N, C-alpha and C positions, 0 to 999 in steps of 0.2 A: 469372375466378377471382381471389379476393383475394390480396393479397401478404401472404406470411407471414413471410419473412426479414427480419431486423432489419438495421440498418446495420452495416458491416464496414469495416476499413482496405483501402484498395487501395494497392499498392506500385507507384509511378509507373515505375519501371524495366522492370517486367515487363508492366504491364497499362495504361500510360498512355493507349495510343492507344483503349482501349475507351470512354474517356469523351468522345472528339472529337465523335461524333455527338449527343450530348445537349448538350453546349456549343455546338456550331454553331447547332443548331436554336433553343435558348433565347436566347443571346445575339447571335449574328450574325444569324438570319433573323427571330426575333419581336421582338427589341428594338433592332435595327440598330445593335448595336455595332461599332464598326470593328473587324475581326479582328486588326490590329495592336496593339490595346489589350487585346482578350480574350485574344490567346495572347502570352505574355511568356516570361522566362528564369526564373521563380521555380517554375514545377511542379516540377521536380525536386528542389529544395530544401525542398519543403512536404510535409506529410502529407494524405492524401486519404481521404473516407469515402463508401461508395455504397450504394445499395440496389438490388439485382437483381430482375428478373422475366422469366421465360421466357428465361433467357440474355441479357437486354439491361439496360443500366445505366438506371435510371428515376428515380434521384435522386442528388444529388452536391453536395460542397462540399469546400473546401481550407482547411487551416490553415498559415500561414506561419511561419517560425522565430520572428518576433518576437511573434506571438500574434493576427494579422490573421485573421480569418475570410472567404472570400471565394467566389466563383463558385456560390453555392448557387443549384440548379437543380433543378427536377421536371419530368419530362415531362408536357405538356399534358393527356394521357389519364389521368394518375395523380394530379393535384392534388387538394386536398381531402380527402386521405386520411391527412394526418398524417405523411407521408414526409419533408417537409423539416423538421420539429421532431425527428424520429428523427436525420437526418444531423447538424442542429445540436447536439444532445445529444452525438452520437458524437464531434465535433469538440472539444467542451468536454472531453470526457474525455481525448482525446488531449492537450489543452492541459495538463490536470492531470497526466498521466504525464509531460511535459516539465517539469514544476514551474514552469510560467508563473506570473506575478503575476496576469496579466488576460489577457482576450481582448478583441479590439475589431472593429468591422466599419464598412463604409459602407453603410447600410441605403438602398434606394430608398423614396422617401417612403411610398408606399402600404404598404410593408412594416414600418413602424416598430412597429405594434402587435403583430405577429407576434413580433419581438425582445423587446419590454417584457415579454411574458408569459413569456419565458425568463429573464427577471431583468436584461436590458440597460437601460442608461438612457442618454438622449440626452445629448451633449457638444456645446456650441456651436452655431452656427447652420447651418440648412440650405445646401446648396451643390451646384453643378452638376458632375457627373461623366460623361462620355461623353455629354453632351447630356440627362442624366436626373436630375431633382431627387433629392439624397441627404441622409441625416442620419447624422453619426458617432455610434456607440453603442458603449458599454463595459460588460463584466462583469468585476469583481473576482473572483479566484478564491482565493488564499490567505487571505484574510480572511473566507471562508466558512466556517460550522462544519460538522463531519462531519453534523450533522444537516439541513443545507440541502436542501430538496426545491423542485424547480421542476415547474411542469406539474401543479399541484394542482387536481384538479377539483372543480367546484362542483355539485351541495352536496355529494357525498360523493367523497373522504374530507375534504374542507374542514370539515364538521362534526365529523369524529372527531377531528381535529388542533385544532379549537377546544378541545374538552374537555382534551385533552392539555396544551395551553397553560395553560389556567385552573387545572387542577388542579396544576400546578407553580409556582403563582403564590405570592410570598410577602407581598405587601401589595397591589398595584394591578393592576387590569385596566381596560383601555378599550376599549369596542366601537363600533364606528363601521360603521352599516349602514343603506340607506335605508329599507328596511320591516321589518328584523328577520326575516328570511325564516323562516318556520316550520320548513321542512326543516333548516335549520342551527341556528337558535336556540331554537326551541321544543321543546327535548328534555330528558327528565328527568335525563341524565346532565350536562348543562351546568348546569342550574339547580342540582343538588346540589353540583357543583363550586363554583359561585358562592357558594351560601349558606354553604358550609363557609368559604371565605374571608372572606366578610362577617361570620361570627361568630368569627373568630380574635383580634380585638382592635380596640382603636380606631383604630389605625392602618391598618386596612384600607379601601380605597376601590375601589368599581365604579362606573364612569361609562358609561352607555349612551346614544348619540346616533343618532336616527333623523330622516329627513326627512318621513316620512308616518305619522301615528299611526292613521289609520283602520282598517287592517286588522288592527292589533294590538287596538284596541278593541272592534272588532265581533266579530271571531272568538274573542278571548281569546288570552292568552299567558303562558306560564310566568314568563317574566322580569318581565312586567307584574305578576303575583301576588307574586313574590319582593320587587318595589322597593315594593310597598305593605305587605309584612309587615316590610321592614327598611329603612325610608326613610332612616335616620341613615348607612347604609352603602352604600345601593344608590340612585344618582341616574339618572333617566331623563328626557332633554331631546329635543327636537325642533328642528330648524333647516330651514325649508322649502327655503332654496336659499342658496348661497354660491359665489363664482367660482371658490374653490379646491377646492370639493368637486365632484369629476366622478363621483360615484356609486360611489366605491370602497368595498369593504367591509374592515374592518380590525380585527383583535383584537391589542392590544399588551399584553404582560405586563410588569410591573416594569421598563419602559425598557430591557430587553434581549432580548425574544423578540418576534416578530411573524408574524403570519399576514395575509396581503394577497390580494385580488382585485381587479384593475382593473374598472372600472364597465362598460366596453365590450369586455371581453376574454372572448370566447367560452367562459366557463365555467372558466377556468384561473388560477390564482395562485400563490404561492410561500410556503413556510413555511420561517422562519429563527429557531430557538429560541435561539439564543446569539450574538447581535451587537447590541451597543451602539449603534454607528454606524447601523445600519439601522433598529433600532427608533426611535432617536432622530429620524431624519428623519421617521417617520410620527407620532410623538409630537408633534413640533412643529405638524403640520398638525391632529392632534386637538384641541391647546390652541386653535389659532386659531379653529376650528369651535365649539368649546365656549363659548370667551368671547361668541360670538354667539348662543349658542342659549338656551332657557328652557325650563322645565318646562311640560309641556302640561295645560290644565285638565282635559283629558279623562282624561288619567292619574289625576288626583286624584279626580275625581268619579265615574269609572265604577265600579259595584259589581258584582263579580263573584260 
């Protein structure tokens, strides 16, 4: 039977004992964490989120008063169903309720990409905790705009948010995509929004950077057609490889809005339409990659 219940807050004073079985199984038995470390005096001070199934708690996590997220656990038979992400999102919402500036955590090394997909970024070097390699990670909260969305699925609604971001641009759009996926970028709505921006004035600038031009040329692409019609405003370049490009897909608007998907992240990204700090970080990467890129002769010579 599928799990339909979403994550909810658990009140430790009345329900705390209900999480003991799951935490003992995951941490003490599976991961061999010393019970003296696993059980501390911080549970009564923390906020807790759980998911239940058939009367049992199958996913759990806690939030300490200072903003540290920990003890995230999912029962073995229920892993791979997105329950950990639901609990994590619930804890982040509890942190917002508490008006915390940020949340942070110590991720086990194998789980860093899971947290990165939720918007967390690594801080410092890896370290050992309870005999297990860990990485400190942090997610700012108060700096996020009301429109901030994590867990954006790819290609949809990533493609819809791309149109929204482009349509709201004043001057500049930069697109970074390994193959300029047709499901996301070869869409009439996006092409029309880019064309409108390109025709707005001489200060309009659209740059598109890909790593592989073959599919674009062989199959045809609306953005390739558009770049040929408006070459002064729309530049389409290729860059086969670069050590700083990890196959991310990024759309950057006017250096204050960004839509992002990590290259190796199970089809999830984030949308931040009003953050100069976040957009600037990705704009810096784009500038570095663009500096090493070049116009592909296939784009110039291919006749549609």
